[in-house]
Steps between C-alpha positions, in 0.01 A plus 500: 500500500200689371246625750146523391260746640122454534300512183407860567875622523597713210840336462719196571793534720808318366782409757715206382671519840374680814787735577328805377207476742725632790547820289127541432508442117424243237767371261237555226119536455293367210231756426245538239566812276376800686234735363690802622889523531662763689857594451644738746809706528727415794358627823736627775487668837397835387211734594234647261752764386771249422712574800702224638401402862673291773837530379716242685202293606463203262201362690301830499606538124365167427168571687453826306586337162244222570242781582581680185443169302167454680401865399577420132311178519197661666497757236456233243242323698730231617694402822795291602308171419508599135896524484609243233876566557705700739861614469678668795806707422728560799824693537572302824348151456576392863325811646198451279486122584529581866178718459335257253213423723375852441419387150393139558265593792318742261476240236384232748211729611329440158639151445738622226820287422589650162822365333771734622872588419729692724771680311800682640599817323762760534262786533152613426344810343536733812795536724424320834228275346562151625212313332262494216213278411401396150164340447284363226140434603196359317147423560 
């Protein structure tokens, strides 16, 4: 099933089946080529000096990682609505899924439902880091 948006919408949501809606993402989106494409390094739960925060708290780590993504997007003149693809890397997939509403609520505020992948990993760049977000954005 392909869901069409109003003519003013910048993309077409593609969901052959409805299961992904409960998780707040589209299975695919058909978009015209963006004029500007932002490729960003993975964003984690670190402060402005690169120090890991919220060790042992996946929900707080996820929230801070989203804030850091938003800061990168804002510096490029974009926001979460411009995210074309989102990959979530998690050391503990179940813990991150339990806190996933932290991410989906932020996306929902701007009506964003980017295609998303959740990947379980053995570890991330910093000891104690539970989650990292990798985005591609365009406008």
